[in-house]
KOLDREN-122354 format. One line per field, with one value per residue (C-alpha): residue in one letter; y, x, z. Coordinates in steps of 0.05 Angstrom, whole numbers, plus 32768, in hexadecimal, padded with zeros to 4 digits. Each point is the difference from the previous one (the first is absolute). Layout:
aa	(A	...)
y	(Y	...)
x	(X	...)
z	(Z	...)
REM end
This chain:
aa	(M	V	S	H	A	Q	W	K	L	A	R	D	R	K	I	A	Q	G	I	A	E	D	P	E	V	A	K	L	R	E	E	I	S	M	S	W	D	L	G	Q	A	V	Y	D	R	R	T	E	L	G	I	S	Q	T	E	L	A	Q	R	A	G	M	T	Q	P	Q	I	S	K	L	E	L	G	G	T	M	P	T	L	P	L	L	A	R	L	A	R	A	M	E	A	S	L	S	V	E	L	D	G	D	T	S	V	V	A	F	R	A	R	T	T	A	A)
y	(7FF4	8043	7FF2	8032	801E	8019	8011	8027	8026	800F	8025	8027	8018	8013	8029	8020	8018	802A	7FD0	7FED	7FB6	7FF6	7FFD	7FC0	7FE3	801A	7FE1	7FB4	8012	800A	7FC4	7FDA	800C	7FED	7FB2	8005	8012	7FD7	7FC1	800D	8005	7FB1	7FF5	8012	7FDC	7FCA	7FF6	8015	7FC1	7FDC	7FE4	7FF6	801B	7FC0	7FFA	8046	7FEC	7FC1	8029	803E	7FD4	8015	7FDE	800D	802F	8030	8008	800F	8032	8027	8005	8014	803D	7FDD	8002	8027	7FD5	800A	800E	7FB5	7FE5	802B	7FEE	7FB6	800F	801D	7FC0	7FDB	802B	7FF9	804C	8045	8026	804E	802B	8050	802E	803D	8037	7FDB	7FCF	7FBD	7FD6	7FBB	7FC8	7FB8	7FF5	7FC8	7FF9	8004	7FD0	801C	7FDD)
x	(7E93	8014	8020	8043	7FCE	7FCB	8039	8023	7FB3	7FEE	804E	7FE7	7FC3	8025	802E	7FC8	7FE4	8034	800E	8051	8024	8020	804F	7FFD	7FC7	8027	8041	7FE1	7FCA	804D	801D	7FC2	7FFC	8053	7FEA	7FC5	8029	802E	7FD2	7FED	803A	8010	7FB2	8018	803F	7FE7	7FC0	8032	8026	7FC7	8013	7FD5	800B	8017	802F	801B	8001	8030	8038	8001	8006	7FB9	7FB5	7FCF	7FE1	802F	7FFB	7FBB	800A	803B	7FD4	7FB6	8035	7FFB	8051	803C	803C	804A	8033	801E	7FBF	7FF1	8039	7FE7	7FC5	802A	801E	7FC8	7FD9	803E	7FF7	802A	7FD6	7FF5	7FEA	7FFE	7FE1	7FFB	7FD9	7FBA	800B	8021	800A	8009	8012	8018	8024	8012	804A	8019	8033	8042	800A)
z	(80AE	7FDC	7FC2	7FD9	7FD7	8035	802F	7FC9	7FF1	804C	7FFC	7FCF	8014	803B	7FD5	7FD4	8044	801E	803C	8002	8004	8042	7FF1	801F	7FD4	7FC7	801B	8006	7FBB	7FDF	801C	7FF3	7FB0	7FF9	8019	7FD8	7FC3	8007	8017	7FB0	7FE9	801D	7FE7	7FBF	7FF0	802A	7FC4	7FCB	8012	7FFC	8043	8036	8056	8019	7FC2	800F	8049	7FF5	7FCE	8033	803F	8011	8016	7FDE	802F	8002	7FB7	800E	8032	7FD8	7FBC	8029	8022	8045	8003	7FED	7FF7	8011	7FCD	7FFE	7FF8	7FC1	7FEB	8005	7FE1	7FBC	8000	8008	7FCA	7FCF	800B	8010	8031	7FEE	803B	7FF0	8034	7FFB	802F	8008	7FC5	7FFB	7FC5	8016	7FC7	7FEC	7FBF	7FDC	8003	7FC0	7FDD	7FE0	7FC1)
REM end
């Protein structure tokens, strides 16, 4: 199995050699990157809360394997599922898409004083 880092290094080597990437491969790479970023954001918030995948799954009405797959970047959830996850993690979800870059973050909700 090729790790994410090895995959990126192979792509960088091809670019350095002047080998153009197929547009379909570039599109797929972008989708994978977004899934990876989302999974990392879920993992970061869950560990910040100090809860297990099982507990998050129970809170969000999901299964532990679904949470695991999401955290590993293996799926792109729907907006309603993202809303459930945000509620389950007592957070708001921020997604910024700008050209080739994306930033995904779950931020703790602030309570009004």
